[in-house]
C-alpha positions as CSV (number, residue, x, y, z in Angstrom):
1,X,9.4,-25.2,-10.4
2,X,7.7,-21.9,-9.4
3,X,7.7,-20.6,-5.9
4,X,5.6,-17.6,-4.8
5,X,7.3,-15.3,-2.3
6,X,5.6,-12.3,-0.7
7,X,6.4,-9.8,2.0
8,X,4.1,-7.3,3.9
9,X,5.8,-4.1,4.8
10,X,4.7,-0.8,6.5
11,X,6.1,2.7,5.9
12,X,5.2,6.3,6.4
13,X,3.9,6.4,2.7
14,X,3.0,3.7,0.2
15,X,6.1,4.5,-1.8
16,X,8.4,4.2,1.2
17,X,6.8,0.8,2.1
18,X,7.4,-0.4,-1.5
19,X,11.0,0.7,-1.5
20,X,11.6,-1.1,1.8
21,X,10.1,-4.3,0.4
22,X,12.1,-4.2,-2.8
23,X,15.3,-3.7,-0.9
24,X,14.6,-6.6,1.3
25,X,13.6,-8.9,-1.6
26,X,16.6,-7.5,-3.7
27,X,14.4,-7.3,-6.8
28,X,13.5,-4.6,-9.2
29,X,10.0,-3.2,-9.2
30,X,9.2,-4.7,-12.6
31,X,9.7,-8.2,-11.2
32,X,7.1,-7.9,-8.5
33,X,3.4,-7.5,-8.0
34,X,2.4,-4.8,-5.6
35,X,-0.8,-4.7,-3.6
36,X,-1.6,-1.7,-1.4
37,X,-3.3,-3.1,1.7
38,X,-3.8,0.3,3.4
39,X,-2.8,3.9,2.7
40,X,-1.2,6.0,5.4
41,X,-3.5,8.1,7.5
42,X,-2.4,11.6,8.4
43,X,-2.1,12.7,12.0
44,X,-3.1,16.0,13.6
45,X,-2.4,19.0,11.4
46,X,-1.4,16.7,8.5
47,X,1.6,15.2,10.2
48,X,2.5,11.8,8.7
49,X,2.6,8.6,10.6
50,X,-0.6,8.3,12.6
51,X,-1.3,5.1,10.7
52,X,1.4,3.8,8.4
53,X,0.8,2.6,4.8
54,X,1.0,-1.2,4.3
55,X,1.8,-3.1,1.1
56,X,2.2,-6.7,0.0
57,X,4.9,-7.3,-2.5
58,X,5.0,-10.7,-4.2
59,X,7.0,-12.4,-6.9
60,X,7.1,-15.7,-8.7
61,X,10.6,-17.2,-8.4
62,X,11.8,-19.5,-11.0
63,X,15.1,-21.2,-11.5
64,X,16.4,-18.3,-13.7
65,X,16.0,-15.7,-10.9
66,X,16.6,-17.6,-7.7
């Protein structure tokens, strides 16, 4: 039986959001599909964080890796 699990996470950068999602799912990057929903938007004078990056990380769970 296969079960699809996904998580949407925000971070200051796309890479930070991916790392947060992987830590929460407790899975390596090679076992997930990553979809960038939005990239971060820089604030005034290039300061990060005006609009955070958002990613959706999903995986297909089988009996072997549940």
